[in-house]
C-alpha positions as CSV (number, residue, x, y, z in Angstrom):
1,M,-42.7,-159.2,-63.8
2,G,-39.2,-159.6,-65.6
3,V,-35.7,-160.4,-64.2
4,K,-34.1,-157.3,-62.8
5,T,-30.5,-156.4,-62.4
6,V,-28.6,-155.8,-59.0
7,Q,-28.6,-152.1,-59.5
8,E,-32.6,-152.1,-60.2
9,N,-32.9,-154.3,-57.0
10,L,-30.5,-152.0,-54.9
11,A,-32.4,-148.9,-56.0
12,Q,-35.8,-150.8,-54.3
13,P,-34.6,-153.2,-51.9
14,F,-37.8,-153.7,-49.9
15,R,-39.9,-154.1,-53.1
16,V,-42.0,-157.2,-52.7
17,G,-41.6,-159.5,-55.4
18,A,-38.7,-158.1,-56.9
19,R,-36.5,-160.5,-58.3
20,L,-32.8,-160.5,-58.1
21,R,-30.2,-161.2,-61.0
22,L,-27.1,-162.8,-59.3
23,V,-25.3,-162.4,-62.5
24,P,-24.0,-159.2,-64.5
25,A,-26.0,-158.3,-67.6
26,W,-22.7,-159.2,-69.9
27,Y,-23.3,-162.8,-69.0
28,K,-26.0,-163.4,-71.1
29,T,-23.3,-163.2,-74.0
30,I,-22.0,-166.3,-72.9
31,K,-22.9,-169.1,-75.0
32,G,-25.3,-171.5,-72.8
33,A,-25.2,-169.7,-69.6
34,R,-28.3,-169.7,-67.5
35,L,-29.4,-167.0,-65.1
36,M,-29.9,-167.7,-61.5
37,E,-33.3,-166.4,-60.2
38,T,-34.4,-166.7,-56.6
39,P,-38.1,-167.9,-55.8
40,D,-40.4,-165.0,-54.6
41,S,-41.1,-166.6,-51.5
42,N,-37.3,-167.2,-50.3
43,H,-36.4,-163.5,-51.9
44,D,-39.5,-161.9,-49.8
45,R,-38.3,-163.9,-46.5
46,L,-34.8,-162.6,-47.0
47,L,-36.0,-159.3,-47.5
48,A,-38.2,-159.5,-44.5
49,R,-35.4,-160.8,-42.1
50,V,-32.9,-158.3,-43.4
51,K,-35.7,-155.4,-42.4
52,R,-36.3,-156.7,-39.0
53,L,-32.2,-157.1,-38.6
54,E,-31.9,-153.6,-39.6
55,I,-34.6,-152.8,-37.0
56,Q,-32.9,-154.2,-34.3
57,T,-29.7,-153.0,-35.2
58,R,-31.0,-149.5,-35.1
59,M,-32.7,-150.0,-31.8
60,W,-29.2,-151.3,-30.1
61,Q,-27.8,-148.0,-31.8
62,I,-30.4,-145.9,-30.1
63,V,-29.6,-147.6,-26.8
64,A,-26.4,-147.7,-26.8
65,L,-26.1,-143.8,-27.8
66,I,-28.3,-143.2,-25.1
67,L,-26.3,-145.2,-22.4
68,L,-23.1,-143.3,-23.6
69,A,-24.9,-139.7,-23.4
70,V,-26.1,-140.8,-19.6
71,I,-23.1,-141.9,-18.6
72,G,-20.9,-139.1,-20.1
73,F,-23.5,-136.6,-18.2
74,S,-23.1,-138.4,-14.9
75,R,-19.3,-138.3,-15.2
76,T,-19.5,-134.8,-15.8
77,E,-21.6,-133.6,-12.8
78,N,-19.4,-136.0,-10.5
79,V,-16.4,-134.0,-11.7
80,K,-18.2,-130.6,-11.3
81,A,-19.5,-131.9,-7.6
82,Q,-15.7,-132.8,-6.8
83,Q,-14.0,-129.2,-8.3
84,K,-16.6,-127.4,-6.3
85,S,-16.2,-129.3,-2.9
86,Q,-12.5,-128.7,-3.3
87,A,-13.0,-125.3,-3.8
88,E,-15.1,-124.6,-0.6
89,P,-13.5,-125.2,2.9
90,V,-16.0,-126.2,5.5
91,R,-16.4,-123.1,7.8
92,G,-18.1,-123.7,11.0
93,T,-19.1,-121.3,13.5
94,T,-17.9,-122.8,16.8
95,V,-16.2,-125.8,17.6
96,E,-16.2,-126.5,21.5
97,A,-14.0,-128.9,23.6
98,Q,-12.0,-129.1,26.9
99,N,-9.0,-130.3,25.6
100,F,-7.1,-129.6,22.3
101,L,-4.1,-131.3,21.4
102,L,-1.5,-130.0,18.9
103,K,0.5,-133.2,17.6
104,D,3.6,-133.4,14.9
105,A,3.4,-135.8,12.1
106,A,5.0,-138.8,14.1
107,G,1.8,-138.2,16.6
108,T,3.7,-136.7,19.5
109,V,2.3,-134.2,21.4
110,M,3.8,-130.6,20.9
111,G,1.2,-128.3,22.5
112,Q,-2.1,-128.2,24.7
113,L,-5.0,-126.2,25.1
114,T,-7.0,-127.0,28.2
115,V,-9.3,-125.5,30.8
116,R,-7.7,-126.4,34.1
117,D,-9.8,-125.3,37.5
118,G,-11.8,-123.1,35.4
119,K,-8.8,-121.1,34.0
120,A,-7.4,-121.7,30.4
121,Q,-4.1,-122.9,30.0
122,F,-1.7,-123.2,27.1
123,E,1.1,-125.0,26.9
124,L,4.0,-125.7,24.3
125,Y,6.1,-129.0,24.6
126,D,9.9,-129.9,23.3
127,P,10.7,-133.1,21.5
128,T,11.1,-134.9,24.8
129,G,8.1,-134.0,26.6
130,K,9.2,-131.4,28.4
131,I,7.0,-128.1,28.8
132,T,9.2,-125.1,27.2
133,W,6.6,-122.2,27.5
134,S,3.1,-122.7,29.3
135,T,0.6,-119.9,30.5
136,N,0.1,-121.5,33.9
137,T,-0.9,-118.8,36.3
138,R,1.0,-118.5,39.4
139,P,-0.7,-118.8,42.6
140,Q,-0.9,-115.1,43.9
141,F,-0.3,-114.6,47.9
């Protein structure tokens, strides 16, 4: 096997037994110049190491791509679920209680719907707490 140029080695980078010429072809014309050659064992070890590193790099690229896809799809599903839950209000068929209070933003009771003595009663209050309107039934004589 003769010495190969860099271009020839790049064309077949994993060929076992290839020798790498580390100087350009025109360097031969310089008087007293010697070509540097790598021993086959070093060259083979370097090629094996490069091949192993390329396999590891490809593996990490695939893992990163899969991880990115999983994160992307999960974020998409979360956004869709949020939009769906905001679009549909919760509708119940029945709400049961003995007393309902109507409060303003400060927490002051402004109204009350309650059951007293077996009768429904609705009262509205002013800001001071006095009854302004009521459905309180008057006793009948």
